[in-house]
N, C-alpha and C positions, 0 to 999 in steps of 0.2 A: 245739393246737386244729386242727380239720379245716379244709380248704379246700373249700367247698361250691359255688363258682362256677368254671366252666371258662372264663369270659370273661377275656381279658387284653388288652382293647382298649376304649377309650372314644371315641365319636365315629364318623364325623367331625362336628364342630360347625361349622355354616355361619355365617360372619361376618354381622353386621347393623349395623356401625358403632357399636354400643353395648356389647355384652357383652365383658367382660374376664376373667370367672371361668368355669372349665370343670372340672366334677367328674369323678372316676373312682372306681370302687368295687372295685378288686382290690387284694389285699394286696401291700405292698412292705416291705422292711426299712428303707430310707432313701430320701431324695428322688432319689438318683442312679440308682435302679432303674427309672426311667421314661424314655421318650423322647417328644419332642413334634415332630410334623411339620406344617409349614404348606404348603399347596398352593393354587395358583390354578386354578380350574376343575377339570378332570380331569387336571391335570398331575402329574408325578412328585412334586413337592414337595421340601422340604429339611428336615433335622433342625435344630431350633433349639438354642441354647446355654443351658444351665442357668445361672441367676443373672446372665445378661447379657441374653438375650432374654425369659426367663420365670422365674418363681419357683414353688416348690411348698410348700404347707402340708399336712402329713400329719395324718390323724386320730390321736388319742393312742393308741387301742386298735386296733391293726391286726388283731387276732384277732376281736373282736366287731363292730367297725365299720371294716372295711378301706377303704383308699383315701384320698382327700383332694381338694384343689383346686389346679388350675394357674391362675396369674394371668398373662395375656399381653395386651398387652406390659407390661413393668415400668414403662415410661414411654412417652408418645407416644399416637398415635391408636389407637382400638380396631380389632379385626380387621374390615376392610371387607367389604362385600358382594362376592360373587364369589370369596372366599377361604374355606378351611376349615382346621380344626385337629383333628388326630387324636392321641390319647394311647395309647402302646403300652408294654408291659413291656420293660425293658432290663436285666434282671438278668444279670450276667456268668455265663458258662458255666464256673464253677469250683465247687469243694467245699472250703470253708475249715475245716469241722469236724474237729477232731483229738481222738480218744478214746484215751487212753493206758492202759496197764496200771496197775491199782491207783489209777487216777485217779477223779475224781468222775463219776457217771453220772446227770446231771440230766435230768429229763423235758423241760424247755424247750429244752435243747440238742438232744436227739434230735428233738423236734417241729420245731424251726427247720430242722434239716438235711433232714428229710423234706419240709417245706413248700418248701424251696429247690428240691429236685429236682422237685416237682410244678409249681412256677412255671416252671422251665426247660422242662419238657415242654409246658406250655401255650403258652409263647412260640413253641416250634417248631411246635406245632399251628396257631397263628395265622398264622405265616409260610407253612406248607404250604397253608393254605386259600386262599392267593392265587397258587398255582402252576398251570401248565398240566399236566393229569393225564390218564392213560388210564383208562377205566372199569375197575372191579374185575375183571370177567370177561375183560378184554382181555389177550392174551399178546404183543402187539406189542413189539418192541424199541425203546427210546428212544435207543439209542446212535448217535452220529454219527461220521463220519470225522475225520481229523486236520484241523488248522486250514488246512493247505495245500489239502486237498480241499474244504473248505467256502468258501474265499475266492471272492468274486464269484458266489455261488450263492444260492438261496432255500431255506428249509426247506420240505420237502414230505413226502409219504408215498407209498410204493410200493403195489403191488397187494395186499400183505399187511398194509398199515397201518403198516409200519415207517417210522420217521423217517429221511429221507435228504436229502442236499444235491442240489438239482436246478438245471438252468440257469434263468436268469431267464425267466419266461413273457412272452408278448406283452402281458399286462395290466400288467406291471411295468416292463419296460425294453426296450431295443433288442435286436434279434435277434442270435444268435451262431452262425449256420450254420457248420459245420465239416466238412471232408472227412475221412472215415474210409476207410482202405484197408489191405488185407492181401495178402501174397504167399506162395505156397506155398514150403515149405522154410525160410521165415524166421519167419512168424507162425503157421503151422499145417502139418500133414502131409496132403498131397493124398490123397483117397480114404480117409482114416482119421479125421481130426479132424472133430468136429461143432460145435465152438465156436471163436469168435475173441473176443479181448479188445477192448472199446471203451475209448476214452480217458476216458469218464465214463458215468454212468448217465443214460439218456435218458428213463426213466420209462415212456414209451409208444412203441409202434412207429410212431405217427403222427409222432413227432419224428425218425424216421430217413429219411423219404422212401423212395425206391426202393432196394432192395438188388440189386446187379448182380453176376453171375458171368460173367467173360470176355465182357462186353458184352450179356449176356442178363438182363433183369429177372426177379426171382423173385417167385413168388406169396407174399403176406404170410402165407398159411396154412402155408408150408413152413419158417418160422422164428419164433422168439419171443425176448423179452427176459428175461434172468435177471440182475437186478442190473446190473452193468457188463459183461455178456457177451451176445454175439449167438449164439443156439443154433439149429442147423438140425436138421430131422427126420431127415436122413440124412448120411453122410459127404460132405465138400465135394469135388466132382469137378473144380472149376476151378483154374486156376493163379493167378487174380487175383479178389479180391472187393472191392467198394467200395460206399460209400453216402455220403449227405450227412446229417449229424445236427445237430440244434439247432432253434432257432425263427427265424421271420422277423421283420422290423422291426415294432416295436410301433406300434399306432395311438394309444397314449396316451403318457404322460410317459416319456422315455428314462431308463434307470438313471443314477444319479449317476456322473459321470466317464466316461460311455460315448460321448460325442459330441465329436468333434474337428474340426479344420480341414476335413478332406476330406468330412465328413458334412453340412456346412452349405451351404445355397444362399445365398451372401452377398448378392448383389444390391445394392439401394439401401437396404434397411431395416436392415441390420446393418453396423456399421463394424468393420473389421479393425484391431486395434492393431499397430503396428510400433514397435520400440524405437529406431529411428533413421531418418533420411532415406535412408541407404544401404540399409537393409532394405526400406523402402517401395518403393524403385525395383525391387526384385526381385520384387514382387508384380504379377501381370498385372492390368491395369486392367479387362479384360472380366469377370474373376471377382470381384475385390475392388473394387467400384465406389465404396466409401466407405472411407477409411483415416484413422486417427487416430495421431498420433505420441506416444510416451511420452517422447521426448527428441529432440534434433536429431542429436547424435553418439552418444549412449548414453542409455539410460533414466535419467530423474532428473537430467539435466544442466541443467535449467531451460528447455530448448527444447521441452518437450512441450506438449500440448493443441491443437496445430494440426490442423485437420481438412481433408481433401481429398475431392473428388468427381470421378468420371470424366466427361469431356466427349467423347462419341463423335463430335461434329460438328467437332472441332478436330484437325487433323493437322499444324499448322504452328507453333504457339506454341513458343518456345524454352524449354528447361529452365533456369530461373534458381535452382533450389534453394529456392524460397520460394513465389512466387505460382503457379508451375506446375512440375511435375516429370514426366519421361517414365518410364512404367512399363516392365517387362521386355518387354511385348508391343507397345510403341510407343504405347500410349494416353496421352493427356494428362490428368493429374490436376490439378485446379484448386483453389486455396485457397478454403475457405469462410470469409469474413471475419466471424466471429461474435465479439462481445465485444472486449476489449482484446487486441491481438496485439503481442507484445514482440519486441525485436531478437534475443533468443536463439532465438525461433521461426524467425527468418530466417537463423540460422546464426552469429550473433556469439557468440564464446566468452566474452569478458570475463574472460580468465585472466591479465591483466597484474598486476604487483606495484604496489600503490597508490603513487602519487607517484613512481614510477621509470619515466621514459619509456624506450621502446625494449625493454621486457620483454613477454613473452607472445606470443600468436598475433596476427598482423596481421589486424584485423577490417575493414579499409578497404573491401574489395570487398563483403563481406556487408552492411555498414552502408549503403553507397551504394545497393545494390539495395533495401534495406528503406526508406530515406528516400524514394527516388524513388516507390516504391509507395504509401507513406503520403501523400505529397504529391498523387499522382494520384487517390487514393481518399478524400481529405478525412479523414484519420485523424490521431490523436495518436500520434506515435512514442514508444514507451515503452521505456526502457533500464533493466532491473532493476539493483539494486545490484551493481556489479562494476566493475573497472578495465578499460577497453577501449583497446587499442593501435591507433593509426592511423598510416600512413606517408605519407598524402597528404590533401589537403583534401577535406572533405565538402561537396558543392554541392547547393543547392536553388534551382532556377531557375523563377521565376514571372514572368519579364519579359514573357511573351506574354499574360498575363491582362488582360482589358479590361472585365470585368463584375463587378458586386458585387450580392449575395454570390456567391462562387465558391469551391469547395472548395480548401483548402490545408492544409499541415501545421502542427502545433505539436509541440514536443518536451518530454518530461517524463522525469525520473529519480526516484530514491528519495532525493534530497537530495545536496548537494555533497560530503558526507563519504562517501557510499555509492556514488554513480554518478560515475565519473571518466573523462573523455575525455582521453587522453594521446597527444600527437603525438611522433613521432621528431624528433630534432634535424635542422636544415637549414632551407632557405628556404621549405618548403611551409607554406601557411596552415592554419587550423583549420576552423571552420564558416562557410560562406558562404551567405547567404540573399539572393537577388536578387529585387526586385520590379519592377513596371512603372514606368518613368520617365514615360511619357505618361499612365498611368491609375493613379496611386498609390493611390486609394481601393479599387481592385480587389485590392490586395495588403495588406489591412489585417486587424487583429484576430488576428495571430499571437502565440503565447505560447511562451516557453522557460523551463522551470522545473526546479529540483532536480537540477543536475549541476555538475561542475567541468570547466573547459576549461584544460588544463595543457600547458606546453611547457618544456623544460629549458634552452634556450640563448639565450633572449631575441630570437629572430628572428620575423619575419612577424607576421600579425594573427590573434588568437584567434577573435573573432566579428566578421564583416563583415556589416553589415545595410544593405542599399541599397534605397531607395525603399519605405518602409513608412509606414502610418498606423495609429495605435492599437497600437503594438508594446508587448508586455509582457515584461520580463525579471524573474524572481523567484527568489530563493534560489539564486543562482549564485556560483561562485568562479572567477575568471579570473586566471591567473597565469603568469608566465614568458615573456611575448611582447614583441615590440617595441611593438606597440599591442594592448592587451588587448581593447578593444571599439571598433569603428570604425562610426560612424553616417554614412551619406551619404544626404542627402535623406530623413531620417526626420521625418515631419510631426508626429506625437505619439508620445510614448514614456513608459511608466511603469516605473520600476525600483524593486523592493522587495527589501531585504536582499541587494543585490548587493555582492560583495566583489572588487575588482580590485586585485591586489597584485603586486609584484615584476616589473612590466613596465617598459618605458621610459616609456610614457605609458599611463595606465589607460584613459581614454576620450578618443577624438577624435571630435567631432561637427561636421559642416559641411553647409551648404546649397550645392548646386552647380547642379542642373538644374531646380529648381522654385522658384516664387515664392509659394507659399501660406504662410499663417501656420503657425508650428510651436511646439510646447510640449514641453519635456522636464522630467519630474518624477522626483524621487528621494526615497525614504522609507527611513530607517534603513540607508543604504548606507555602505560604507567604500571610499574610494579612498586607498590608502596604500602606503608602501614602494616606490613607483615611482621610477625613477632620474632622470627629468626633471620629470614633472608627473603629478598625479592626474587632472585633467580639462582638456581644451582644447576649448572650445565656441565655434564660429565662426558668427556670423550666426544666432543663435537668438533667436526672438521672445520667448518666455517660458521662463525657466529657474528651476525651483523645487527647492530642496534642503532637506528637513526631517529633522532628527535625524541620527544617524550621525556619521561623521567624515571629515575630509580631513586626513591627518596623515602625517608621516615620508616625504613625497616629497622625497628628498634624494640626495646623492651619496656617502653612506657606503659603498654597495656598489661604488663605482668607476664610471668611465665619463667620456667627454669632453663631457658634456651641459651646455650653457650657453645661455640662463639656465635657472633652476629655479624652479618655483612649485607652489602647491597646486592652485588652480582658477583658470582664466582664462576670462572671458567677453569675447569681442571681436566688435565689430560694425563692419564696414568696407564694407557694401553697403547702398545705399538701398532695396534690395528688401525689407529687413526692416521697413520703415516701414509696418506695417499696424496702427497704434495704439501705436506706440513699442515699444522693447525693454525688457524688464523682467527683473531678476534678484532672486530672493528666497531668503534663507537664514535658517532658523529652527531654533534649538537645535542647531547644528552644532559639533562639536569640531574646532578647527584646532590643529595642533601641529607644530613642527620641520620645516616645509616650507622648503627652501632648502639652504644649504651652510654649512660651518664657515668657508669663504672669504668674507670680507667683499665684498659687492657682487655675488656670483654668484647669490644668491637674490633674486628680484624681490618676491614677496609670497605670503602665505597665500591671499589673495583678490585677484585682479588683474582690475579692471573697466576695459575699454578700449572706448571708443565714438567712432568717427570718421565716422559716417554718418547719425545720426538722433537724435531726442530719446529719452531713456531714463530709467528709474528703477532704483535699487538699494535694496533693503530688507534690512537685516541685524538680526535680533532674537534676543536670548537666546543668543548664541553665545559660545564661549570661544576665546581666542587665546593660545597659549602659545609661548614661545621656549625653546630649549635648546641642545644642542651644535651643532645646525644651525639656521639662522634665515634670514630674508629681510630685506631693507632695510625693508620695510613689512609690517605685518600686513594692512592693506587699502590697495591702491594703485589710484587712480582716474586714468585717463589719457583725456583727451578732446581733440578738435580739430574744426574746422569750424564753430564758432559755434553748435552746437545746445544748447538748454537741457537740463541734467541735474538730476535730483532724487535725493537720497540721504537715506535714513532709517536712522539708527543708534540702536537702542533696547535697553537692558538687556543690553549685551554686557560681557564681562570681558576685559581686555587685560593680560597680564602678561609680565614678563621676569624670571623668578625668579633669585635669586642662585646657586642650585644648578642642576645639569644642564648645565654647560659653557658657558653663555652668557657672552661676554666682558665684559658690563656695559653699563649704559644709556649711550646716546649720542644726542645731538640729531641726528646724521646718520641715525639709524634710527627716525624717528617711527612710532608705531603707525599713523597715518593719513597717507598721502602722496599728492601730486598731481603728474601729469606736465605739466600745462599751467597757466600763470598767467593766461590770458586768457579761456578759456571759462567761461561762467556755470555755477556749480554751486550749487544751493540745497540746503542740508544741514540735517537735523534731528538734533541730538545730544541724546538724552534718556535719562537714567538709566544711562549707561555708566560702567564702572569702569576707570580707568587707573592701574595700579599705580605706574608711574614718572612722576613729574612732568616728568622730562627728555624722555621720549619721548611724552608726552601731546600731543594737538592744541593748538595755540595759534592761536585764531581771530583774534587781532590781527595775525597775520603771523609766520611763522617759516620755517625752511628747507623749500623745496619746497611751501609753502603759499600759495595765492592770497590776495590782500588781503581783509580782512573784508567789504567791500561785495559781493564776489562769493561768498564762502563765508560763509553766515550760520548762526549757532548759534540754532536755533529752540527756544523754551521755551514752556510753557503760560502764556498771559496771562489765561485764564479757563476755568473748567470747572464743570460742574454735573451732578448726578444727580437726576432728578425723576420723579414719577408722571404718566404721560401722561393718565390719566383726570381728574386733579384739578389738575395743575400744581404740586402741593406739592413743595418742594425737600427732598431727603434730605441731600445734601452739596453744597458749592459753594465756589468761589474766584472772587472778583471778579464775582459775579453777584448782582444785587439782587432779581430776581424772574423768574418765568416766566409769560407770558401765554398761556392756552389760547385759540386763535382758532377752534376747531372740532376735529372728530375728526382726529387725526394732524397738526394744524397748531399751531405754537407760536412765540412770540417770546421768546428768551433775552435779557434786558436786563442789560448790564454795569453794575457798581457804579461803575467808573471807565472812562472811554473809553480806547481803545487806539489805537496807530498803525495806520491802515488799510492800510499797505503790507505786502506779503508775508505775508498771513495764510493760515493753513491750518486746516481744520476736520476733526475725526474724531468720528463719531457711532456708538455701539454700542447694541444692543437686547438685552433679556433673552430674546428668542425669535426664531424665524426671521422675517425681514422685510427691507424695503428702506428704510434711512435716507438722508436727503439734507438739504442745506441749500439754501434758495431765496433767501436774501439774506444779505449780510454787510457790516457797516459798523463804524465806530469805536465805536458805541454798543450794538451787539447783533448777533445772528444769528438768521435765520429757520430753523426746523427742520420737516421734514416726514417722517412715518413711515407706511409702507404695509405691508400683509400680503403674503404671497407671491402673492396674486391681483392685486395692484396697487391695492387699495382702501385709502384713508386709515384708519388704525387707531391707537387708543390702546394703548400698551404699558405694562406695570407699571413697568418701569425703563428710562429713557432717559438715556444719558450723552453729553454733548457736550463736547469739548475744543477750544479755540481756541489755535493756536500762532502765533508770529510776532512782530509788532511790539511795541514797548515800551509800558508804561503811560504815560498822560499826566496 
């Protein structure tokens, strides 16, 4: 069959977010003979993949009904607006028909072969229709020079219309003026030659400037340009000829890659990048008034992103390699403190081996400069994850601060496993942060998070914190020191997930120079594996330890330390008496604090009070003994005649037969007392004592005061009721609840109790203030208020009365 259409293209079809079928009407032999191009706007576009991006359905009779339909996409959203689809012929340029001698000579074979050739011609014609062409009557040459001649030039046309490579004109890029010179006897024959060779074709005489012979300018009418030759009207009489060829600087966009350091006016609006602080110092400040670092010692070393500006008014500030450096012309470049600035931007390398003290570069000097700057500029000092080596103590001194608020430093790392501070062996301390002794509130609200403080020889103090209020330590690991953390006059402190291990003493806390109330709080902390003690807290008003553990503080690692204990709270100063001293432990795991040597370990929890009334609350804790142990798991030592109250509730005490413990002994009771005369009122509720030999004997036993002094308090009455109605939900020894008004009730006992030594505990189902306003052998008056102080009925109110016996 004949091919009557010369068109071998369908489209472009513009997308409309709906259409997915696109027809074409030229003959093909199979679906692989077409190509589909998707383009955005007037872009070049890309060829799509058959049966992946699109599918083709061909008409059955390609002779009488040529073409078919393209479906795009096969799945997904239709062609969106702003995109187009074009269908082209893509028949391979091959001839597969083979006609052999004496073989069949079939018309369809001949027709297909002829059709194939016509289709290929049409494909070439379609491609040719999209090319740059000269007019039919034009005889100009389209040939260009070699690639080396075309590089860095533009396509242009000479006076005869021939295509040539020309210098970039001013409308495109930067100028490229070039000196051209020739010497007689070398480049031409004096008084004979009429031409000299140019280094390139300049297109127009205007691009040559003045042509000079032996210092005399020539009339432009005396020479002409012929391609890449300068041709004179007469033989050259001079011994030297020269000119300047090319274009001047563009008024528009410079050519790509044509502008460098020397072409820019840097000033204040453009920052010059330097790969290191050393390179930055070589740049004159008067020229490069803004400089950014890609690294401190080398690009990409983690010390990049610091930016500096020239301060022409300063001629005296010293170069500390961080906040200020001196440029090659003596100008002072000052740090622009934008965003978080890290220790590596101050020159700390952090190239030590993790947990191996004494390795890597000594970062002490760089770190001290950085910390001092952060403290003076109220910044968080950030140490990115690395191991940093220090050979001397790092000091932060705020002792002169007297006002609040006032800027001061905090320190953060990327977590104790990632940011590690490691000190060399010897007597030098670790991190020292000094506040104001006279104005402690002025040095408050500092936080230290996310790093390790490590030493390898058990000397000195890891973290010394002096005169602070509202101090926060979080996610720290402190190990290998004589004293891991030392608090001196820390008024309030919060520790979260702090791990102090392998020191002699994990934490030492003491009040020395101030008499304000103080409170130390610990949440999910571990004080363990220390050689003498986990915690030694002296004259602390309120000590609260929730979760975590105090374990394995023992002498298994050796050392002459005696005695040994887990946690000691000792009060020996009457200055603590601002509402009594209080120790609270909730959900803490105690284990193996002490020694394998009998009598060397004092207690897992040692509570000593010699100066004021106090309370000790221990709830939901576990006490285990093993290879190492103490004489008591809880040891209470008092003197001076001050009343003490102890609440033990829901604790577990064990001395397992495995783990190396030598066996139960009445000389090692779980609960021990150092005094037999001081009054101790004790509540023992719901505790588990594994060994009856070591369990408390409130009728009197070894080291146990007589029962009138140490009382075992049990519930004598309890009730849960609805505050709005007074209806009882559950109760013991309660006959009724009388509602006397909003938030006011009388709980009536079914049987009277002994009125001596009673205690009441009231809890609510929501936030509020419960209290009791009367207490007798026959009942207790209960009052409940909301957070605003107004009497309020709560849905569930529970009251428990402890103490005297039923009568």
